[in-house]
N, C-alpha and C positions, 0 to 999 in steps of 0.2 A: 173749770180751768183757769176762771179769772182770780179766785180766790187764791189759789195756789200762786200764780204771778204776783199778786198782790204781797205776799207774802215774802217770796223770794226776793221780790224786788223793791220791798220796804228798806228805806235808807238804815234805818235801826237793825233790822234783821240781818242785813249783809255785814254791817259792822260788828255785832255779835257772831258771825259766823265765822269772821274774819281772826275776832280775838281769840276764838275757841281752837283756831287750827292749829295752833302749838299744842294742846293738849287741855285739859280740864280746869277750869277756875273756880276760883269764888266768885260771889256775888259782888263784894268789893273791890275785888281786883279787876273785875270786869267793869265796873260803875268808875276807877279810876283812869283805866284803859281806854275808855269811849269817851271820847271829849264831848261834852253839850247834851249827853243822855241825862236824864233824871232818874230817878230811884222809882218814880211811878212806872215812867216808860220802858226802864229797864225789865221792870217786874212784868208789865204787860208783853214784852217782846220775847223775855224769856217762857212764859207759858204760852204764848202762841207757836214759837218754835218748838215747845214739847209735846204741844197738841197735834201738831203737824208729824210728830215722828225723826224732827231734826237735830234735837237737842233731850240728853237725859239727863236727869235730876236727881242726884245720890246723897241722901241724908246719912250723916252718921252722928252716933248717939254721944253727946258730949256736952260740957257746959260753957258757953251755950254751944246748941246744936251746931256741925258743921254741916254745910249744903255746898257742895259741888256741882257745876254744870259741865257736861261735856257734848260734844256732837257723836251724835248715832253714826252706825255705818251711812244712813241715807243722808246725813248731815255732810259727811266728810265726801259724800260725791256732788256736793253742791261747792267745795271749795274751790275747785277747779275753774269753773264757768264764773264764780262770784271773782276769783284773782283777775280772772282776763278782763271782766269788766271793770273791775277798779284800775287795771292797767291802763286801758283803753283811756278812761276819764283822765287819770294824771297825764297821760300824752298827749290831751286834746283840749286839757283846760285852758292853755291860752287861745287857741281858736274860738273856744265857748265865748270866752270874755271877752274876744274881739267882737263876735258876732253880737252879742248882748249891747255892748256901748254903742256899736253901727245902730243896731236896732232901736233903742232908746234914743238915740240923736237922730232918727227918722232918716237916716241913711240908707243906700240900697244894698242890703244885707245879701243880695242873691250872688255876689261875687266873689263870696267866699270859697 
Protein backbone atom coordinates (compact mmCIF):
# COMPACT_ATOMS: atom_id res chain seq x y z
CA UNK A 1 0.00 0.00 0.00
CA UNK A 2 2.83 2.42 0.80
CA UNK A 3 4.23 2.24 -2.72
CA UNK A 4 0.80 3.05 -4.19
CA UNK A 5 0.41 6.04 -1.86
CA UNK A 6 3.92 7.16 -2.75
CA UNK A 7 3.01 7.09 -6.45
CA UNK A 8 -0.32 8.88 -6.25
CA UNK A 9 0.93 11.34 -3.64
CA UNK A 10 4.12 12.26 -5.46
CA UNK A 11 4.03 15.91 -6.55
CA UNK A 12 5.02 15.14 -10.14
CA UNK A 13 2.49 12.33 -10.48
CA UNK A 14 -0.25 14.62 -9.22
CA UNK A 15 0.77 17.32 -11.69
CA UNK A 16 0.87 14.85 -14.61
CA UNK A 17 -2.57 13.44 -13.72
CA UNK A 18 -4.02 16.94 -13.65
CA UNK A 19 -2.30 17.87 -16.93
CA UNK A 20 -3.81 14.78 -18.58
CA UNK A 21 -7.27 15.39 -17.09
CA UNK A 22 -8.33 17.30 -20.20
CA UNK A 23 -7.29 14.57 -22.62
CA UNK A 24 -4.24 13.01 -24.23
CA UNK A 25 -1.06 15.05 -24.54
CA UNK A 26 2.32 14.71 -26.16
CA UNK A 27 5.49 14.60 -24.07
CA UNK A 28 6.67 18.11 -24.93
CA UNK A 29 3.21 19.55 -24.24
CA UNK A 30 3.35 18.04 -20.76
CA UNK A 31 6.87 19.32 -20.23
CA UNK A 32 5.88 22.86 -21.20
CA UNK A 33 2.76 22.83 -19.01
CA UNK A 34 4.31 21.37 -15.86
CA UNK A 35 6.54 24.11 -14.52
CA UNK A 36 9.82 22.97 -13.02
CA UNK A 37 9.80 19.37 -14.23
CA UNK A 38 12.91 18.15 -16.02
CA UNK A 39 12.81 15.89 -19.05
CA UNK A 40 14.29 13.05 -16.98
CA UNK A 41 11.75 13.45 -14.17
CA UNK A 42 8.83 13.62 -16.59
CA UNK A 43 10.06 10.46 -18.31
CA UNK A 44 10.41 8.64 -14.96
CA UNK A 45 7.01 9.85 -13.75
CA UNK A 46 5.23 8.82 -16.95
CA UNK A 47 6.87 5.38 -16.88
CA UNK A 48 5.85 4.87 -13.26
CA UNK A 49 2.27 5.96 -13.95
CA UNK A 50 2.16 3.69 -16.99
CA UNK A 51 3.53 0.77 -14.98
CA UNK A 52 0.83 1.33 -12.34
CA UNK A 53 -1.91 1.36 -14.98
CA UNK A 54 -2.78 5.03 -14.54
CA UNK A 55 -1.45 6.33 -17.87
CA UNK A 56 -1.41 4.80 -21.34
CA UNK A 57 1.21 5.48 -23.99
CA UNK A 58 0.29 5.36 -27.67
CA UNK A 59 2.95 5.47 -30.38
CA UNK A 60 1.87 6.54 -33.87
CA UNK A 61 4.19 5.57 -36.71
CA UNK A 62 5.42 8.77 -38.30
CA UNK A 63 8.68 10.62 -38.77
CA UNK A 64 9.47 11.40 -36.03
CA UNK A 65 7.26 8.95 -34.14
CA UNK A 66 4.34 10.58 -32.32
CA UNK A 67 3.85 9.51 -28.71
CA UNK A 68 0.69 10.47 -26.84
CA UNK A 69 -0.06 9.94 -23.17
CA UNK A 70 -3.54 9.67 -21.70
CA UNK A 71 -5.20 8.68 -18.47
CA UNK A 72 -6.56 5.15 -18.33
CA UNK A 73 -9.94 4.50 -16.67
CA UNK A 74 -8.01 3.87 -13.44
CA UNK A 75 -6.12 7.12 -13.91
CA UNK A 76 -9.38 8.96 -14.54
CA UNK A 77 -10.69 7.66 -11.22
CA UNK A 78 -7.78 9.48 -9.55
CA UNK A 79 -8.71 12.88 -11.02
CA UNK A 80 -11.33 13.76 -8.40
CA UNK A 81 -9.25 12.98 -5.30
CA UNK A 82 -6.24 14.78 -6.78
CA UNK A 83 -8.36 17.83 -7.65
CA UNK A 84 -9.78 17.94 -4.11
CA UNK A 85 -6.28 17.76 -2.64
CA UNK A 86 -5.10 20.52 -4.98
CA UNK A 87 -8.07 22.72 -4.07
CA UNK A 88 -7.36 22.17 -0.37
CA UNK A 89 -3.73 23.18 -0.89
CA UNK A 90 -4.74 26.34 -2.75
CA UNK A 91 -7.31 27.26 -0.10
CA UNK A 92 -4.82 26.77 2.74
CA UNK A 93 -1.51 27.99 1.33
CA UNK A 94 -1.72 31.23 3.30
CA UNK A 95 -2.22 29.39 6.60
CA UNK A 96 0.61 27.02 5.80
CA UNK A 97 2.98 29.86 4.91
CA UNK A 98 2.06 31.64 8.15
CA UNK A 99 2.65 28.47 10.18
CA UNK A 100 6.04 27.97 8.52
CA UNK A 101 7.08 31.55 9.21
CA UNK A 102 6.05 31.27 12.87
CA UNK A 103 7.80 27.94 13.26
CA UNK A 104 10.99 29.20 11.60
CA UNK A 105 10.94 32.27 13.86
CA UNK A 106 10.63 30.06 16.93
CA UNK A 107 7.17 31.34 17.81
CA UNK A 108 4.34 29.33 19.33
CA UNK A 109 2.76 27.82 16.22
CA UNK A 110 0.12 25.83 18.13
CA UNK A 111 -2.29 28.80 18.08
CA UNK A 112 -3.08 28.46 14.37
